[in-house]
C-alpha positions in Angstrom: 127.0 -32.6 -42.4 126.6 -30.5 -39.3 130.1 -29.6 -38.1 131.4 -27.7 -35.1 134.8 -25.9 -35.2 136.3 -24.4 -32.0 139.1 -21.9 -32.4 137.6 -20.7 -35.7 138.9 -17.2 -35.1 142.5 -18.5 -35.0 144.9 -19.6 -37.6 144.2 -23.3 -38.0 140.6 -23.2 -36.9 139.9 -20.4 -39.4 141.5 -22.3 -42.2 139.5 -25.4 -41.4 136.3 -23.4 -41.2 136.9 -21.8 -44.6 137.6 -25.1 -46.2 134.5 -26.8 -44.7 132.2 -23.9 -45.8 133.6 -24.1 -49.4 132.8 -27.8 -49.4 129.2 -27.0 -48.6 129.2 -28.2 -45.0 126.9 -26.6 -42.4 129.5 -25.1 -40.0 128.8 -24.0 -36.5 131.5 -22.1 -34.5 132.1 -21.3 -30.8 133.2 -17.7 -30.2 133.6 -15.5 -27.2 131.4 -12.3 -27.4 134.6 -10.2 -27.7 136.2 -12.3 -30.4 137.5 -10.7 -33.6 135.5 -12.3 -36.4 137.3 -10.5 -39.3 138.8 -13.8 -40.6 135.3 -15.2 -41.1 133.8 -12.3 -43.0 131.9 -13.6 -46.1 131.6 -17.1 -44.7 128.2 -18.6 -44.0 128.7 -19.9 -40.5 126.4 -20.3 -37.5 128.1 -18.3 -34.7 127.4 -19.4 -31.2 128.7 -17.3 -28.4 130.2 -18.9 -25.3 133.4 -20.4 -24.1 135.0 -23.8 -23.3 135.2 -22.9 -19.6 131.4 -22.1 -19.4 129.6 -25.4 -19.4 126.2 -23.8 -19.7 127.2 -22.3 -23.1 128.0 -25.8 -24.4 124.6 -27.4 -23.6 122.9 -26.6 -26.9 126.1 -26.0 -28.9 126.5 -29.6 -30.0 122.9 -30.5 -30.7 122.8 -32.2 -34.1 126.5 -31.9 -34.6 128.1 -34.9 -36.3 131.8 -33.9 -36.4 133.8 -31.7 -34.0 137.1 -30.1 -34.9 138.5 -29.0 -31.6 141.2 -26.5 -32.5 140.8 -23.9 -29.7 143.7 -23.7 -27.3 146.0 -21.3 -25.4 149.0 -21.9 -27.6 151.4 -19.2 -26.5 154.6 -20.1 -24.6 154.2 -17.4 -22.0 151.0 -17.0 -19.9 149.7 -17.8 -16.4 149.2 -21.5 -15.7 145.5 -21.0 -15.0 145.0 -19.7 -18.5 146.5 -22.9 -20.0 144.6 -25.1 -17.6 141.2 -23.6 -18.0 141.2 -23.9 -21.8 143.6 -26.7 -22.7 142.5 -29.1 -19.9 139.1 -28.2 -18.4 137.9 -26.9 -21.7 138.6 -30.2 -23.4 136.8 -32.1 -20.7 133.8 -29.8 -20.9 133.6 -30.2 -24.7 133.9 -34.0 -24.6 131.1 -34.2 -22.0 128.9 -31.9 -24.2 129.7 -34.0 -27.3 128.7 -37.3 -25.5 125.5 -35.7 -24.1 124.5 -34.5 -27.6 124.4 -38.1 -28.9 124.9 -37.1 -32.5 128.7 -36.8 -32.7 130.3 -39.4 -35.0 133.8 -38.0 -34.8 135.7 -35.8 -32.3 138.9 -34.5 -33.8 141.2 -33.2 -31.2 144.2 -31.0 -32.3 147.0 -31.8 -29.9 150.7 -31.1 -30.5 154.0 -33.0 -30.8 155.0 -30.9 -27.7 153.2 -33.6 -25.6 156.3 -35.8 -26.2 158.3 -33.5 -23.9 160.9 -32.2 -26.5 163.0 -35.4 -26.9 166.4 -35.1 -28.5 165.4 -37.5 -31.3 161.9 -37.3 -32.8 159.7 -40.3 -31.9 156.6 -42.2 -33.1 153.0 -41.9 -31.9 153.1 -44.9 -29.6 155.5 -43.2 -27.2 154.2 -42.0 -23.9 153.2 -38.4 -23.2 155.9 -36.7 -21.1 155.5 -33.7 -18.8 158.6 -31.6 -19.4 157.6 -29.0 -16.8 156.6 -26.3 -19.3 153.0 -24.9 -19.1 152.0 -25.5 -22.7 153.5 -28.9 -22.9 151.9 -29.9 -19.6 148.5 -28.6 -20.4 148.4 -30.1 -23.9 149.4 -33.4 -22.4 146.7 -33.3 -19.8 144.2 -32.3 -22.4 145.1 -35.2 -24.6 145.0 -37.6 -21.7 141.4 -36.4 -21.0 140.5 -37.3 -24.6 142.0 -40.8 -24.3 140.4 -41.4 -20.9 137.0 -40.3 -22.2 137.4 -42.5 -25.3 138.1 -45.5 -23.0 135.2 -44.7 -20.7 132.5 -43.8 -23.3 133.6 -45.0 -26.7 133.1 -41.5 -28.2 134.9 -41.8 -31.6 138.0 -39.7 -31.3 141.0 -38.9 -33.5 144.0 -37.0 -32.2 146.2 -34.9 -34.5 149.7 -33.9 -33.3 151.0 -31.3 -35.8 154.5 -29.9 -35.5 154.9 -26.2 -36.7 152.1 -25.0 -38.9 153.0 -22.0 -41.1 151.5 -20.0 -43.9 149.5 -16.8 -44.6 147.8 -15.4 -41.5 150.1 -17.3 -39.1 150.9 -14.9 -36.3 152.9 -17.0 -33.9 155.4 -18.3 -36.6 155.2 -16.2 -39.7 154.6 -12.7 -38.3 156.7 -13.3 -35.3 159.8 -14.5 -37.2 159.4 -11.9 -39.9 159.2 -9.2 -37.2 162.4 -10.5 -35.5 164.2 -10.7 -38.8 163.3 -7.1 -39.6 164.4 -6.0 -36.2 167.6 -8.0 -36.5 166.7 -9.9 -33.3 166.1 -13.4 -34.7 168.1 -16.1 -32.8 169.2 -19.3 -34.3 170.2 -22.2 -32.1 173.0 -24.5 -33.0 173.2 -22.9 -36.4 169.5 -23.8 -37.2 170.5 -27.3 -38.4 167.7 -29.1 -36.6 164.6 -30.2 -38.5 161.9 -27.6 -38.1 159.0 -30.0 -38.7 157.1 -27.5 -40.9 153.6 -28.1 -42.0 152.0 -25.7 -44.6 148.5 -24.6 -43.5 146.7 -26.0 -46.6 148.4 -29.4 -46.1 147.4 -29.4 -42.5 143.7 -28.7 -43.3 143.6 -31.4 -46.0 145.2 -34.0 -43.6 142.9 -33.2 -40.8 139.8 -33.4 -43.1 141.0 -36.8 -44.4 141.6 -38.1 -40.8 138.1 -37.0 -39.8 136.6 -39.1 -42.6 138.8 -42.2 -42.1 137.3 -45.1 -40.2 140.9 -46.3 -39.5 141.7 -43.1 -37.6 139.2 -43.7 -34.8 141.0 -44.1 -31.5 144.4 -43.2 -33.0 146.9 -40.4 -32.8 148.9 -39.0 -35.8 152.0 -36.8 -36.1 151.8 -34.3 -38.9 154.5 -32.4 -40.8 155.4 -31.9 -44.4 157.3 -34.6 -46.1 160.2 -32.4 -47.3 161.3 -31.8 -43.7 163.4 -28.5 -43.9 165.7 -27.2 -41.2 165.2 -24.0 -39.3 168.1 -22.5 -41.2 166.4 -23.2 -44.5 163.1 -21.8 -43.2 164.6 -18.6 -41.8 167.1 -18.0 -44.6 164.2 -18.3 -47.1 162.3 -15.8 -45.1 165.2 -13.4 -44.9 165.8 -13.6 -48.6 162.1 -13.0 -49.3 162.0 -10.0 -47.0 165.4 -8.7 -48.4 166.9 -8.5 -45.0 170.2 -9.9 -43.6 170.4 -13.4 -42.3 170.3 -13.8 -38.5 173.5 -12.8 -36.8 172.7 -14.3 -33.4 173.6 -17.9 -33.1 173.7 -19.6 -29.7 174.7 -23.1 -28.7 171.7 -24.9 -27.2 173.1 -25.3 -23.7 173.6 -21.5 -23.5 170.2 -20.7 -25.0 168.4 -23.0 -22.6 170.3 -21.4 -19.7 169.4 -17.9 -20.8 165.8 -18.9 -21.4 165.5 -20.5 -18.0 167.0 -17.5 -16.2 164.9 -15.1 -18.2 161.7 -16.9 -17.1 162.7 -16.9 -13.5 163.4 -13.1 -13.6 160.2 -12.3 -15.5 158.0 -14.4 -13.1 159.8 -13.0 -10.0 159.2 -9.5 -11.2 155.6 -10.2 -12.4 156.4 -9.1 -15.9 153.6 -10.3 -18.2 155.3 -9.6 -21.5 157.2 -12.5 -23.1 160.9 -12.9 -22.7 163.0 -12.8 -25.9 163.9 -16.4 -25.2 161.8 -19.0 -23.5 162.5 -22.7 -22.9 159.6 -23.7 -25.1 160.9 -21.7 -28.1 164.4 -22.9 -27.5 163.4 -26.5 -27.4 161.6 -26.1 -30.7 164.7 -24.7 -32.3 167.3 -27.1 -30.8 165.4 -30.4 -30.8 164.7 -32.6 -33.8 161.1 -31.8 -35.0 161.2 -34.3 -37.8 158.5 -36.6 -36.3 157.6 -39.7 -38.3 154.5 -39.4 -40.4 154.2 -42.9 -41.9 151.1 -43.6 -39.9 149.2 -40.7 -41.4 150.4 -41.6 -44.9 149.3 -45.2 -44.5 145.9 -44.7 -42.7 144.5 -41.8 -44.7 146.9 -41.1 -47.5 148.5 -37.9 -46.1 150.9 -36.1 -48.6 152.1 -32.5 -48.9 150.3 -31.2 -52.0 151.8 -27.8 -51.4 155.6 -27.8 -51.6 157.9 -25.8 -49.3 158.9 -23.5 -52.2 155.2 -22.8 -53.1 154.2 -22.5 -49.4 156.9 -19.9 -48.7 156.0 -18.1 -51.9 152.4 -17.8 -50.8 153.5 -16.8 -47.3 155.8 -14.0 -48.5 153.1 -12.7 -50.9 150.7 -12.5 -48.0 153.3 -10.7 -45.8 153.6 -8.1 -48.6 149.9 -7.6 -48.8 147.9 -4.9 -46.9 146.7 -7.5 -44.4 150.2 -8.9 -43.9 151.7 -5.5 -43.4 149.0 -4.6 -40.9 149.8 -7.8 -39.0 153.5 -6.9 -39.0 152.9 -3.4 -37.8 151.0 -4.7 -34.8 153.6 -7.2 -33.8 
């Protein structure tokens, strides 16, 4: 099968690309000319240079492609709105149009996020509406997913939407390296004692689930929450990290109302002063730590047999082993 992966230089996209190549699929990737391709060394992939914002670079990109894994996104919690909009909204629209024009695409798998629900107090099912909570990442992912559903209704392009919660594992910069760095610096903040469900999803489990969804006829026109079945809390996740790194457990513990207030004020100050670096606390990060992330996964279990083949204990063991490796230590030193 001829397959396209966007975001192949990133964490999830890179893992999907590696898995597809090992299966013997013919994999094509979209990469900017200045992209770091180190994660793809040794993999037989067809590299096409371009970007989601540049329609002209997408004209021939999808010729003959049968399945699209759209993983590319601006997924930080701190960037100018235009950065989010151009990739997470316009980029999605451009890729959908190119996929329809190609005429060969049999499945378009769009990687969304449970953030589109707007950080509800209690985790909800897939049939709930997309909510704009006023945060750039949440808003852009919601608009991008809406573009997928609108296109599906208008053209019938076979789409499947995946809404993962928090994906972790070796090579995860935004979760693994960031939390490890904060723990080592004694700057890790827990909210409400870390008792909320973290909604963790080990990278290998994520890749397996997404591959199954892409091949399932039942998954056409449907959206799926994804997290591991064991459903650990943030305290369990962070304490396991701290023990593995042989550092002290987090000493900063804030009630959610105070953390959200500090985060909101920090964002106002940073934006007002034009500071591009990320505040220590953002509303996005605070919501993830203080709101229930244990989103229901029964739909994925029923439709394509999702299960967590890698346990939390094994996932953390592999993650900590990677952090201790040369590659992991290099990632930590650059954080």
